[in-house]
mmCIF file as Biopython writes it, N, C-alpha, C and O atoms, coordinates in Angstrom:
data_model
#
loop_
_atom_site.group_PDB
_atom_site.id
_atom_site.type_symbol
_atom_site.label_atom_id
_atom_site.label_alt_id
_atom_site.label_comp_id
_atom_site.label_asym_id
_atom_site.label_entity_id
_atom_site.label_seq_id
_atom_site.pdbx_PDB_ins_code
_atom_site.Cartn_x
_atom_site.Cartn_y
_atom_site.Cartn_z
_atom_site.occupancy
_atom_site.B_iso_or_equiv
_atom_site.auth_seq_id
_atom_site.auth_asym_id
_atom_site.pdbx_PDB_model_num
ATOM 1   N N  . MET A ? 1  ? 1.005   -1.082  0.209  1.0 0.0 1  A 1 
ATOM 2   C CA . MET A ? 1  ? 0.108   -0.100  -0.035 1.0 0.0 1  A 1 
ATOM 3   C C  . MET A ? 1  ? 1.009   1.364   -0.081 1.0 0.0 1  A 1 
ATOM 4   O O  . MET A ? 1  ? 2.143   1.446   0.391  1.0 0.0 1  A 1 
ATOM 5   N N  . SER A ? 2  ? 0.492   2.177   -0.551 1.0 0.0 2  A 1 
ATOM 6   C CA . SER A ? 2  ? 1.119   3.208   -0.816 1.0 0.0 2  A 1 
ATOM 7   C C  . SER A ? 2  ? 0.738   4.663   0.457  1.0 0.0 2  A 1 
ATOM 8   O O  . SER A ? 2  ? -0.215  4.776   1.227  1.0 0.0 2  A 1 
ATOM 9   N N  . ARG A ? 3  ? 1.942   5.593   0.221  1.0 0.0 3  A 1 
ATOM 10  C CA . ARG A ? 3  ? 1.491   6.788   1.180  1.0 0.0 3  A 1 
ATOM 11  C C  . ARG A ? 3  ? -0.076  7.329   0.752  1.0 0.0 3  A 1 
ATOM 12  O O  . ARG A ? 3  ? -0.973  7.246   1.591  1.0 0.0 3  A 1 
ATOM 13  N N  . SER A ? 4  ? -0.311  7.813   -0.425 1.0 0.0 4  A 1 
ATOM 14  C CA . SER A ? 4  ? -1.535  8.118   -0.804 1.0 0.0 4  A 1 
ATOM 15  C C  . SER A ? 4  ? -2.924  7.233   -0.265 1.0 0.0 4  A 1 
ATOM 16  O O  . SER A ? 4  ? -4.002  7.704   0.099  1.0 0.0 4  A 1 
ATOM 17  N N  . GLN A ? 5  ? -2.527  5.850   -0.344 1.0 0.0 5  A 1 
ATOM 18  C CA . GLN A ? 5  ? -3.658  4.945   0.385  1.0 0.0 5  A 1 
ATOM 19  C C  . GLN A ? 5  ? -3.845  5.262   1.805  1.0 0.0 5  A 1 
ATOM 20  O O  . GLN A ? 5  ? -4.912  5.395   2.406  1.0 0.0 5  A 1 
ATOM 21  N N  . ALA A ? 6  ? -2.564  5.369   2.282  1.0 0.0 6  A 1 
ATOM 22  C CA . ALA A ? 6  ? -2.707  5.576   3.831  1.0 0.0 6  A 1 
ATOM 23  C C  . ALA A ? 6  ? -3.318  6.962   4.174  1.0 0.0 6  A 1 
ATOM 24  O O  . ALA A ? 6  ? -4.064  7.087   5.146  1.0 0.0 6  A 1 
ATOM 25  N N  . LYS A ? 7  ? -2.993  8.001   3.365  1.0 0.0 7  A 1 
ATOM 26  C CA . LYS A ? 7  ? -4.021  9.162   3.638  1.0 0.0 7  A 1 
ATOM 27  C C  . LYS A ? 7  ? -5.211  8.863   3.371  1.0 0.0 7  A 1 
ATOM 28  O O  . LYS A ? 7  ? -6.052  9.546   3.955  1.0 0.0 7  A 1 
ATOM 29  N N  . ARG A ? 8  ? -5.610  8.009   2.632  1.0 0.0 8  A 1 
ATOM 30  C CA . ARG A ? 8  ? -6.908  8.266   2.279  1.0 0.0 8  A 1 
ATOM 31  C C  . ARG A ? 8  ? -7.775  7.302   3.630  1.0 0.0 8  A 1 
ATOM 32  O O  . ARG A ? 8  ? -8.798  7.687   4.196  1.0 0.0 8  A 1 
ATOM 33  N N  . LEU A ? 9  ? -7.181  6.256   3.856  1.0 0.0 9  A 1 
ATOM 34  C CA . LEU A ? 9  ? -7.507  5.333   4.954  1.0 0.0 9  A 1 
ATOM 35  C C  . LEU A ? 9  ? -7.581  6.124   6.280  1.0 0.0 9  A 1 
ATOM 36  O O  . LEU A ? 9  ? -8.316  5.714   7.178  1.0 0.0 9  A 1 
ATOM 37  N N  . LEU A ? 10 ? -6.652  7.536   6.469  1.0 0.0 10 A 1 
ATOM 38  C CA . LEU A ? 10 ? -6.556  8.069   7.655  1.0 0.0 10 A 1 
ATOM 39  C C  . LEU A ? 10 ? -7.709  9.156   7.542  1.0 0.0 10 A 1 
ATOM 40  O O  . LEU A ? 10 ? -8.153  9.556   8.619  1.0 0.0 10 A 1 
ATOM 41  N N  . ALA A ? 11 ? -8.204  9.640   6.481  1.0 0.0 11 A 1 
ATOM 42  C CA . ALA A ? 11 ? -9.261  10.572  6.677  1.0 0.0 11 A 1 
ATOM 43  C C  . ALA A ? 11 ? -10.218 10.389  7.705  1.0 0.0 11 A 1 
ATOM 44  O O  . ALA A ? 11 ? -10.866 9.360   7.895  1.0 0.0 11 A 1 
ATOM 45  N N  . GLY A ? 12 ? -10.276 11.503  8.398  1.0 0.0 12 A 1 
ATOM 46  C CA . GLY A ? 12 ? -11.187 11.229  9.154  1.0 0.0 12 A 1 
ATOM 47  C C  . GLY A ? 12 ? -11.327 10.674  10.893 1.0 0.0 12 A 1 
ATOM 48  O O  . GLY A ? 12 ? -12.090 10.888  11.836 1.0 0.0 12 A 1 
ATOM 49  N N  . VAL A ? 13 ? -10.217 9.934   10.652 1.0 0.0 13 A 1 
ATOM 50  C CA . VAL A ? 13 ? -9.933  9.149   12.143 1.0 0.0 13 A 1 
ATOM 51  C C  . VAL A ? 13 ? -9.358  10.066  13.105 1.0 0.0 13 A 1 
ATOM 52  O O  . VAL A ? 13 ? -9.168  9.679   14.258 1.0 0.0 13 A 1 
ATOM 53  N N  . ASP A ? 14 ? -8.981  11.566  12.649 1.0 0.0 14 A 1 
ATOM 54  C CA . ASP A ? 14 ? -8.453  12.195  13.811 1.0 0.0 14 A 1 
ATOM 55  C C  . ASP A ? 14 ? -9.327  12.583  14.676 1.0 0.0 14 A 1 
ATOM 56  O O  . ASP A ? 14 ? -8.941  13.152  15.697 1.0 0.0 14 A 1 
ATOM 57  N N  . ASN A ? 15 ? -10.893 12.315  14.402 1.0 0.0 15 A 1 
ATOM 58  C CA . ASN A ? 15 ? -12.157 12.553  15.444 1.0 0.0 15 A 1 
ATOM 59  C C  . ASN A ? 15 ? -11.851 11.738  16.732 1.0 0.0 15 A 1 
ATOM 60  O O  . ASN A ? 15 ? -12.245 12.176  17.813 1.0 0.0 15 A 1 
ATOM 61  N N  . PHE A ? 16 ? -11.084 10.432  16.650 1.0 0.0 16 A 1 
ATOM 62  C CA . PHE A ? 16 ? -10.982 9.452   17.504 1.0 0.0 16 A 1 
ATOM 63  C C  . PHE A ? 16 ? -9.805  9.588   18.524 1.0 0.0 16 A 1 
ATOM 64  O O  . PHE A ? 16 ? -8.835  10.279  18.215 1.0 0.0 16 A 1 
ATOM 65  N N  . LYS A ? 17 ? -9.854  9.042   19.553 1.0 0.0 17 A 1 
ATOM 66  C CA . LYS A ? 17 ? -8.891  8.934   20.513 1.0 0.0 17 A 1 
ATOM 67  C C  . LYS A ? 17 ? -7.850  7.551   20.418 1.0 0.0 17 A 1 
ATOM 68  O O  . LYS A ? 17 ? -6.662  7.491   20.736 1.0 0.0 17 A 1 
ATOM 69  N N  . VAL A ? 18 ? -8.584  6.656   19.958 1.0 0.0 18 A 1 
ATOM 70  C CA . VAL A ? 18 ? -8.042  5.312   19.640 1.0 0.0 18 A 1 
ATOM 71  C C  . VAL A ? 18 ? -8.547  4.802   18.591 1.0 0.0 18 A 1 
ATOM 72  O O  . VAL A ? 18 ? -9.758  4.662   18.415 1.0 0.0 18 A 1 
ATOM 73  N N  . VAL A ? 19 ? -7.409  4.385   17.571 1.0 0.0 19 A 1 
ATOM 74  C CA . VAL A ? 19 ? -7.643  3.603   16.257 1.0 0.0 19 A 1 
ATOM 75  C C  . VAL A ? 19 ? -6.866  2.521   16.356 1.0 0.0 19 A 1 
ATOM 76  O O  . VAL A ? 19 ? -5.690  2.457   16.712 1.0 0.0 19 A 1 
ATOM 77  N N  . VAL A ? 20 ? -7.774  1.469   15.938 1.0 0.0 20 A 1 
ATOM 78  C CA . VAL A ? 20 ? -7.290  -0.068  16.081 1.0 0.0 20 A 1 
ATOM 79  C C  . VAL A ? 20 ? -7.147  -0.222  14.572 1.0 0.0 20 A 1 
ATOM 80  O O  . VAL A ? 20 ? -8.120  -0.013  13.848 1.0 0.0 20 A 1 
ATOM 81  N N  . PHE A ? 21 ? -5.871  -0.609  14.036 1.0 0.0 21 A 1 
ATOM 82  C CA . PHE A ? 21 ? -5.464  -1.165  12.844 1.0 0.0 21 A 1 
ATOM 83  C C  . PHE A ? 21 ? -5.652  -2.862  12.646 1.0 0.0 21 A 1 
ATOM 84  O O  . PHE A ? 21 ? -4.785  -3.446  13.297 1.0 0.0 21 A 1 
ATOM 85  N N  . ASP A ? 22 ? -6.439  -3.671  12.012 1.0 0.0 22 A 1 
ATOM 86  C CA . ASP A ? 22 ? -6.506  -4.964  12.284 1.0 0.0 22 A 1 
ATOM 87  C C  . ASP A ? 22 ? -6.137  -5.446  10.878 1.0 0.0 22 A 1 
ATOM 88  O O  . ASP A ? 22 ? -6.853  -5.390  9.879  1.0 0.0 22 A 1 
ATOM 89  N N  . PHE A ? 23 ? -4.953  -5.907  10.971 1.0 0.0 23 A 1 
ATOM 90  C CA . PHE A ? 23 ? -4.085  -6.418  9.487  1.0 0.0 23 A 1 
ATOM 91  C C  . PHE A ? 23 ? -4.238  -7.937  9.244  1.0 0.0 23 A 1 
ATOM 92  O O  . PHE A ? 23 ? -3.434  -8.681  8.684  1.0 0.0 23 A 1 
ATOM 93  N N  . LEU A ? 24 ? -5.473  -8.250  9.799  1.0 0.0 24 A 1 
ATOM 94  C CA . LEU A ? 24 ? -5.855  -9.845  9.625  1.0 0.0 24 A 1 
ATOM 95  C C  . LEU A ? 24 ? -5.863  -9.906  7.944  1.0 0.0 24 A 1 
ATOM 96  O O  . LEU A ? 24 ? -6.398  -9.079  7.206  1.0 0.0 24 A 1 
ATOM 97  N N  . GLY A ? 25 ? -5.231  -10.935 7.600  1.0 0.0 25 A 1 
ATOM 98  C CA . GLY A ? 25 ? -5.008  -11.350 6.174  1.0 0.0 25 A 1 
ATOM 99  C C  . GLY A ? 25 ? -4.472  -10.513 5.380  1.0 0.0 25 A 1 
ATOM 100 O O  . GLY A ? 25 ? -4.783  -10.543 4.189  1.0 0.0 25 A 1 
ATOM 101 N N  . ILE A ? 26 ? -3.517  -9.549  5.881  1.0 0.0 26 A 1 
ATOM 102 C CA . ILE A ? 26 ? -2.582  -8.701  5.029  1.0 0.0 26 A 1 
ATOM 103 C C  . ILE A ? 26 ? -1.182  -9.215  5.382  1.0 0.0 26 A 1 
ATOM 104 O O  . ILE A ? 26 ? -0.750  -9.113  6.530  1.0 0.0 26 A 1 
ATOM 105 N N  . GLU A ? 27 ? -0.354  -9.866  4.212  1.0 0.0 27 A 1 
ATOM 106 C CA . GLU A ? 27 ? 0.794   -10.185 4.469  1.0 0.0 27 A 1 
ATOM 107 C C  . GLU A ? 27 ? 1.871   -9.120  4.454  1.0 0.0 27 A 1 
ATOM 108 O O  . GLU A ? 27 ? 2.851   -9.192  5.195  1.0 0.0 27 A 1 
ATOM 109 N N  . ALA A ? 28 ? 1.698   -8.244  3.698  1.0 0.0 28 A 1 
ATOM 110 C CA . ALA A ? 28 ? 2.778   -7.185  3.610  1.0 0.0 28 A 1 
ATOM 111 C C  . ALA A ? 28 ? 2.220   -5.497  3.690  1.0 0.0 28 A 1 
ATOM 112 O O  . ALA A ? 28 ? 1.055   -5.261  3.371  1.0 0.0 28 A 1 
ATOM 113 N N  . ILE A ? 29 ? 2.843   -4.734  3.992  1.0 0.0 29 A 1 
ATOM 114 C CA . ILE A ? 29 ? 2.663   -3.424  3.778  1.0 0.0 29 A 1 
ATOM 115 C C  . ILE A ? 29 ? 3.667   -2.492  2.827  1.0 0.0 29 A 1 
ATOM 116 O O  . ILE A ? 29 ? 4.642   -3.105  2.391  1.0 0.0 29 A 1 
ATOM 117 N N  . GLY A ? 30 ? 3.571   -1.305  2.509  1.0 0.0 30 A 1 
ATOM 118 C CA . GLY A ? 30 ? 4.721   -0.774  2.081  1.0 0.0 30 A 1 
ATOM 119 C C  . GLY A ? 30 ? 5.237   0.173   3.064  1.0 0.0 30 A 1 
ATOM 120 O O  . GLY A ? 30 ? 4.545   0.495   4.029  1.0 0.0 30 A 1 
ATOM 121 N N  . GLN A ? 31 ? 6.577   0.705   2.855  1.0 0.0 31 A 1 
ATOM 122 C CA . GLN A ? 31 ? 7.156   1.193   3.587  1.0 0.0 31 A 1 
ATOM 123 C C  . GLN A ? 31 ? 6.772   2.870   3.827  1.0 0.0 31 A 1 
ATOM 124 O O  . GLN A ? 31 ? 6.917   3.480   4.887  1.0 0.0 31 A 1 
ATOM 125 N N  . ALA A ? 32 ? 6.325   3.337   2.736  1.0 0.0 32 A 1 
ATOM 126 C CA . ALA A ? 32 ? 5.470   4.659   2.610  1.0 0.0 32 A 1 
ATOM 127 C C  . ALA A ? 32 ? 4.277   4.504   3.366  1.0 0.0 32 A 1 
ATOM 128 O O  . ALA A ? 32 ? 3.897   5.498   3.985  1.0 0.0 32 A 1 
ATOM 129 N N  . PHE A ? 33 ? 3.585   3.423   3.445  1.0 0.0 33 A 1 
ATOM 130 C CA . PHE A ? 33 ? 2.194   3.290   3.910  1.0 0.0 33 A 1 
ATOM 131 C C  . PHE A ? 33 ? 2.317   3.413   5.581  1.0 0.0 33 A 1 
ATOM 132 O O  . PHE A ? 33 ? 1.732   4.224   6.298  1.0 0.0 33 A 1 
ATOM 133 N N  . ALA A ? 34 ? 3.401   2.199   6.039  1.0 0.0 34 A 1 
ATOM 134 C CA . ALA A ? 34 ? 3.581   2.367   7.278  1.0 0.0 34 A 1 
ATOM 135 C C  . ALA A ? 34 ? 4.214   3.858   8.084  1.0 0.0 34 A 1 
ATOM 136 O O  . ALA A ? 34 ? 3.910   4.356   9.168  1.0 0.0 34 A 1 
ATOM 137 N N  . ASP A ? 35 ? 5.217   4.292   7.022  1.0 0.0 35 A 1 
ATOM 138 C CA . ASP A ? 35 ? 5.615   5.681   7.634  1.0 0.0 35 A 1 
ATOM 139 C C  . ASP A ? 35 ? 4.469   6.727   7.642  1.0 0.0 35 A 1 
ATOM 140 O O  . ASP A ? 35 ? 4.360   7.491   8.601  1.0 0.0 35 A 1 
ATOM 141 N N  . GLU A ? 36 ? 3.690   6.771   6.686  1.0 0.0 36 A 1 
ATOM 142 C CA . GLU A ? 36 ? 2.499   7.792   6.772  1.0 0.0 36 A 1 
ATOM 143 C C  . GLU A ? 36 ? 1.790   7.517   8.115  1.0 0.0 36 A 1 
ATOM 144 O O  . GLU A ? 36 ? 1.721   8.394   8.976  1.0 0.0 36 A 1 
ATOM 145 N N  . VAL A ? 37 ? 1.327   6.431   8.261  1.0 0.0 37 A 1 
ATOM 146 C CA . VAL A ? 37 ? 0.205   5.983   9.464  1.0 0.0 37 A 1 
ATOM 147 C C  . VAL A ? 37 ? 1.100   6.077   10.712 1.0 0.0 37 A 1 
ATOM 148 O O  . VAL A ? 37 ? 0.723   6.802   11.633 1.0 0.0 37 A 1 
ATOM 149 N N  . PHE A ? 38 ? 2.365   5.333   10.822 1.0 0.0 38 A 1 
ATOM 150 C CA . PHE A ? 38 ? 2.621   5.107   12.273 1.0 0.0 38 A 1 
ATOM 151 C C  . PHE A ? 38 ? 3.805   6.185   12.696 1.0 0.0 38 A 1 
ATOM 152 O O  . PHE A ? 38 ? 4.171   6.221   13.871 1.0 0.0 38 A 1 
ATOM 153 N N  . ARG A ? 39 ? 4.322   6.956   11.828 1.0 0.0 39 A 1 
ATOM 154 C CA . ARG A ? 39 ? 5.226   8.061   11.975 1.0 0.0 39 A 1 
ATOM 155 C C  . ARG A ? 39 ? 4.733   9.206   11.639 1.0 0.0 39 A 1 
ATOM 156 O O  . ARG A ? 39 ? 4.597   10.009  12.562 1.0 0.0 39 A 1 
ATOM 157 N N  . VAL A ? 40 ? 4.391   9.563   10.500 1.0 0.0 40 A 1 
ATOM 158 C CA . VAL A ? 40 ? 4.083   11.103  10.167 1.0 0.0 40 A 1 
ATOM 159 C C  . VAL A ? 40 ? 2.690   11.362  11.007 1.0 0.0 40 A 1 
ATOM 160 O O  . VAL A ? 40 ? 2.627   12.280  11.825 1.0 0.0 40 A 1 
ATOM 161 N N  . PHE A ? 41 ? 1.539   10.453  10.734 1.0 0.0 41 A 1 
ATOM 162 C CA . PHE A ? 41 ? 0.374   10.728  11.107 1.0 0.0 41 A 1 
ATOM 163 C C  . PHE A ? 41 ? 0.278   10.879  12.677 1.0 0.0 41 A 1 
ATOM 164 O O  . PHE A ? 41 ? -0.372  11.777  13.212 1.0 0.0 41 A 1 
ATOM 165 N N  . LYS A ? 42 ? 1.027   9.862   13.398 1.0 0.0 42 A 1 
ATOM 166 C CA . LYS A ? 42 ? 1.341   10.018  14.864 1.0 0.0 42 A 1 
ATOM 167 C C  . LYS A ? 42 ? 1.982   10.915  15.270 1.0 0.0 42 A 1 
ATOM 168 O O  . LYS A ? 42 ? 1.797   11.089  16.474 1.0 0.0 42 A 1 
ATOM 169 N N  . LYS A ? 43 ? 2.916   11.831  14.664 1.0 0.0 43 A 1 
ATOM 170 C CA . LYS A ? 43 ? 3.727   12.780  14.924 1.0 0.0 43 A 1 
ATOM 171 C C  . LYS A ? 43 ? 2.717   14.118  15.049 1.0 0.0 43 A 1 
ATOM 172 O O  . LYS A ? 43 ? 2.830   15.080  15.808 1.0 0.0 43 A 1 
ATOM 173 N N  . GLN A ? 44 ? 1.630   13.823  13.977 1.0 0.0 44 A 1 
ATOM 174 C CA . GLN A ? 44 ? 0.892   15.155  13.850 1.0 0.0 44 A 1 
ATOM 175 C C  . GLN A ? 44 ? -0.365  14.992  15.019 1.0 0.0 44 A 1 
ATOM 176 O O  . GLN A ? 44 ? -0.919  15.988  15.483 1.0 0.0 44 A 1 
ATOM 177 N N  . HIS A ? 45 ? -0.714  13.664  15.404 1.0 0.0 45 A 1 
ATOM 178 C CA . HIS A ? 45 ? -1.571  13.581  16.384 1.0 0.0 45 A 1 
ATOM 179 C C  . HIS A ? 45 ? -0.933  12.608  17.653 1.0 0.0 45 A 1 
ATOM 180 O O  . HIS A ? 45 ? -1.201  11.435  17.914 1.0 0.0 45 A 1 
ATOM 181 N N  . PRO A ? 46 ? -0.201  13.337  18.182 1.0 0.0 46 A 1 
ATOM 182 C CA . PRO A ? 46 ? 0.559   12.592  19.398 1.0 0.0 46 A 1 
ATOM 183 C C  . PRO A ? 46 ? -0.362  12.150  20.515 1.0 0.0 46 A 1 
ATOM 184 O O  . PRO A ? 46 ? 0.069   11.272  21.263 1.0 0.0 46 A 1 
ATOM 185 N N  . GLU A ? 47 ? -1.627  12.661  20.736 1.0 0.0 47 A 1 
ATOM 186 C CA . GLU A ? 47 ? -2.537  12.593  21.615 1.0 0.0 47 A 1 
ATOM 187 C C  . GLU A ? 47 ? -3.190  11.299  21.310 1.0 0.0 47 A 1 
ATOM 188 O O  . GLU A ? 47 ? -3.714  10.717  22.259 1.0 0.0 47 A 1 
ATOM 189 N N  . MET A ? 48 ? -3.244  10.743  20.105 1.0 0.0 48 A 1 
ATOM 190 C CA . MET A ? 48 ? -4.016  9.343   19.745 1.0 0.0 48 A 1 
ATOM 191 C C  . MET A ? 48 ? -3.278  8.301   19.864 1.0 0.0 48 A 1 
ATOM 192 O O  . MET A ? 48 ? -2.069  8.304   19.632 1.0 0.0 48 A 1 
ATOM 193 N N  . GLU A ? 49 ? -4.038  7.153   20.297 1.0 0.0 49 A 1 
ATOM 194 C CA . GLU A ? 49 ? -3.323  6.041   20.427 1.0 0.0 49 A 1 
ATOM 195 C C  . GLU A ? 49 ? -3.663  4.970   19.281 1.0 0.0 49 A 1 
ATOM 196 O O  . GLU A ? 49 ? -4.802  4.540   19.098 1.0 0.0 49 A 1 
ATOM 197 N N  . LEU A ? 50 ? -2.614  4.615   18.582 1.0 0.0 50 A 1 
ATOM 198 C CA . LEU A ? 50 ? -2.652  3.824   17.280 1.0 0.0 50 A 1 
ATOM 199 C C  . LEU A ? 50 ? -2.111  2.301   17.750 1.0 0.0 50 A 1 
ATOM 200 O O  . LEU A ? 50 ? -1.015  2.089   18.268 1.0 0.0 50 A 1 
ATOM 201 N N  . THR A ? 51 ? -3.194  1.233   17.429 1.0 0.0 51 A 1 
ATOM 202 C CA . THR A ? 51 ? -2.735  0.258   17.926 1.0 0.0 51 A 1 
ATOM 203 C C  . THR A ? 51 ? -3.041  -1.010  16.558 1.0 0.0 51 A 1 
ATOM 204 O O  . THR A ? 51 ? -3.993  -1.061  15.778 1.0 0.0 51 A 1 
ATOM 205 N N  . SER A ? 52 ? -2.084  -1.737  16.647 1.0 0.0 52 A 1 
ATOM 206 C CA . SER A ? 52 ? -2.286  -2.869  15.144 1.0 0.0 52 A 1 
ATOM 207 C C  . SER A ? 52 ? -2.489  -4.131  15.942 1.0 0.0 52 A 1 
ATOM 208 O O  . SER A ? 52 ? -1.980  -4.383  17.034 1.0 0.0 52 A 1 
ATOM 209 N N  . LEU A ? 53 ? -3.336  -4.915  15.215 1.0 0.0 53 A 1 
ATOM 210 C CA . LEU A ? 53 ? -3.646  -6.213  15.345 1.0 0.0 53 A 1 
ATOM 211 C C  . LEU A ? 53 ? -3.368  -7.171  14.391 1.0 0.0 53 A 1 
ATOM 212 O O  . LEU A ? 53 ? -3.255  -6.793  13.224 1.0 0.0 53 A 1 
ATOM 213 N N  . ASN A ? 54 ? -3.203  -8.627  14.730 1.0 0.0 54 A 1 
ATOM 214 C CA . ASN A ? 54 ? -3.062  -9.424  13.746 1.0 0.0 54 A 1 
ATOM 215 C C  . ASN A ? 54 ? -1.898  -9.180  12.712 1.0 0.0 54 A 1 
ATOM 216 O O  . ASN A ? 54 ? -1.969  -9.705  11.601 1.0 0.0 54 A 1 
ATOM 217 N N  . ALA A ? 55 ? -0.955  -8.483  13.024 1.0 0.0 55 A 1 
ATOM 218 C CA . ALA A ? 55 ? 0.011   -8.249  12.069 1.0 0.0 55 A 1 
ATOM 219 C C  . ALA A ? 55 ? 0.939   -9.319  11.703 1.0 0.0 55 A 1 
ATOM 220 O O  . ALA A ? 55 ? 1.412   -10.004 12.610 1.0 0.0 55 A 1 
ATOM 221 N N  . SER A ? 56 ? 1.226   -9.524  10.608 1.0 0.0 56 A 1 
ATOM 222 C CA . SER A ? 56 ? 2.116   -10.791 10.278 1.0 0.0 56 A 1 
ATOM 223 C C  . SER A ? 56 ? 3.618   -10.411 10.824 1.0 0.0 56 A 1 
ATOM 224 O O  . SER A ? 56 ? 3.655   -9.349  11.445 1.0 0.0 56 A 1 
ATOM 225 N N  . LYS A ? 57 ? 4.776   -11.066 10.699 1.0 0.0 57 A 1 
ATOM 226 C CA . LYS A ? 57 ? 6.082   -10.771 10.887 1.0 0.0 57 A 1 
ATOM 227 C C  . LYS A ? 57 ? 6.586   -9.583  10.054 1.0 0.0 57 A 1 
ATOM 228 O O  . LYS A ? 57 ? 7.339   -8.688  10.437 1.0 0.0 57 A 1 
ATOM 229 N N  . GLU A ? 58 ? 6.016   -9.746  8.813  1.0 0.0 58 A 1 
ATOM 230 C CA . GLU A ? 58 ? 6.456   -8.537  7.807  1.0 0.0 58 A 1 
ATOM 231 C C  . GLU A ? 58 ? 5.716   -7.271  8.069  1.0 0.0 58 A 1 
ATOM 232 O O  . GLU A ? 58 ? 6.173   -6.143  7.888  1.0 0.0 58 A 1 
ATOM 233 N N  . VAL A ? 59 ? 4.642   -7.539  8.470  1.0 0.0 59 A 1 
ATOM 234 C CA . VAL A ? 59 ? 3.942   -6.149  8.737  1.0 0.0 59 A 1 
ATOM 235 C C  . VAL A ? 59 ? 4.315   -5.643  10.039 1.0 0.0 59 A 1 
ATOM 236 O O  . VAL A ? 59 ? 4.298   -4.412  10.039 1.0 0.0 59 A 1 
ATOM 237 N N  . SER A ? 60 ? 4.662   -6.173  11.201 1.0 0.0 60 A 1 
ATOM 238 C CA . SER A ? 60 ? 5.167   -5.711  12.303 1.0 0.0 60 A 1 
ATOM 239 C C  . SER A ? 60 ? 6.638   -4.985  12.307 1.0 0.0 60 A 1 
ATOM 240 O O  . SER A ? 60 ? 7.040   -4.005  12.933 1.0 0.0 60 A 1 
ATOM 241 N N  . GLN A ? 61 ? 7.258   -5.819  11.397 1.0 0.0 61 A 1 
ATOM 242 C CA . GLN A ? 61 ? 8.700   -5.176  10.979 1.0 0.0 61 A 1 
ATOM 243 C C  . GLN A ? 61 ? 8.710   -4.021  10.512 1.0 0.0 61 A 1 
ATOM 244 O O  . GLN A ? 61 ? 9.571   -3.202  10.835 1.0 0.0 61 A 1 
ATOM 245 N N  . MET A ? 62 ? 7.685   -3.751  9.616  1.0 0.0 62 A 1 
ATOM 246 C CA . MET A ? 62 ? 7.491   -2.263  8.721  1.0 0.0 62 A 1 
ATOM 247 C C  . MET A ? 62 ? 6.986   -1.606  9.829  1.0 0.0 62 A 1 
ATOM 248 O O  . MET A ? 62 ? 7.618   -0.630  10.234 1.0 0.0 62 A 1 
ATOM 249 N N  . ILE A ? 63 ? 6.072   -1.910  10.347 1.0 0.0 63 A 1 
ATOM 250 C CA . ILE A ? 63 ? 5.743   -0.747  11.476 1.0 0.0 63 A 1 
ATOM 251 C C  . ILE A ? 63 ? 6.593   -0.570  12.591 1.0 0.0 63 A 1 
ATOM 252 O O  . ILE A ? 63 ? 6.261   0.335   13.356 1.0 0.0 63 A 1 
ATOM 253 N N  . ARG A ? 64 ? 7.586   -1.200  12.862 1.0 0.0 64 A 1 
ATOM 254 C CA . ARG A ? 64 ? 8.462   -0.946  13.932 1.0 0.0 64 A 1 
ATOM 255 C C  . ARG A ? 64 ? 9.580   -0.224  13.178 1.0 0.0 64 A 1 
ATOM 256 O O  . ARG A ? 64 ? 10.206  0.593   13.853 1.0 0.0 64 A 1 
ATOM 257 N N  . ARG A ? 65 ? 9.883   -0.351  12.119 1.0 0.0 65 A 1 
ATOM 258 C CA . ARG A ? 65 ? 10.732  0.330   11.349 1.0 0.0 65 A 1 
ATOM 259 C C  . ARG A ? 65 ? 10.494  1.700   11.154 1.0 0.0 65 A 1 
ATOM 260 O O  . ARG A ? 65 ? 11.286  2.621   11.355 1.0 0.0 65 A 1 
ATOM 261 N N  . ALA A ? 66 ? 9.277   1.765   10.725 1.0 0.0 66 A 1 
ATOM 262 C CA . ALA A ? 66 ? 8.673   3.201   10.441 1.0 0.0 66 A 1 
ATOM 263 C C  . ALA A ? 66 ? 8.749   4.102   11.972 1.0 0.0 66 A 1 
ATOM 264 O O  . ALA A ? 66 ? 9.156   5.263   12.030 1.0 0.0 66 A 1 
ATOM 265 N N  . GLN A ? 67 ? 8.285   3.328   13.128 1.0 0.0 67 A 1 
ATOM 266 C CA . GLN A ? 67 ? 8.033   4.115   14.429 1.0 0.0 67 A 1 
ATOM 267 C C  . GLN A ? 67 ? 9.426   4.314   14.788 1.0 0.0 67 A 1 
ATOM 268 O O  . GLN A ? 67 ? 9.552   5.387   15.377 1.0 0.0 67 A 1 
ATOM 269 N N  . SER A ? 68 ? 10.645  3.611   14.641 1.0 0.0 68 A 1 
ATOM 270 C CA . SER A ? 68 ? 11.935  3.566   14.917 1.0 0.0 68 A 1 
ATOM 271 C C  . SER A ? 68 ? 12.625  5.164   14.356 1.0 0.0 68 A 1 
ATOM 272 O O  . SER A ? 68 ? 13.474  5.747   15.030 1.0 0.0 68 A 1 
ATOM 273 N N  . LEU A ? 69 ? 12.086  5.729   13.005 1.0 0.0 69 A 1 
ATOM 274 C CA . LEU A ? 69 ? 12.489  6.756   12.329 1.0 0.0 69 A 1 
ATOM 275 C C  . LEU A ? 69 ? 12.410  8.243   13.032 1.0 0.0 69 A 1 
ATOM 276 O O  . LEU A ? 69 ? 12.786  9.239   12.414 1.0 0.0 69 A 1 
#
């Protein structure tokens, strides 16, 4: 998934305090997608809690990589 897809996914979620991303059935995500959601968006909304569920090893690695930047 791309950065533009992440932005579309995130449209309107800034109205919530907790956002849960369920990656069930998702084998991989792109670096740009992970960066947009778990670094850029989180930095813009530090008060929000972003949680991921059912992430495969590959998805988890990509999320951790984005969070560590």
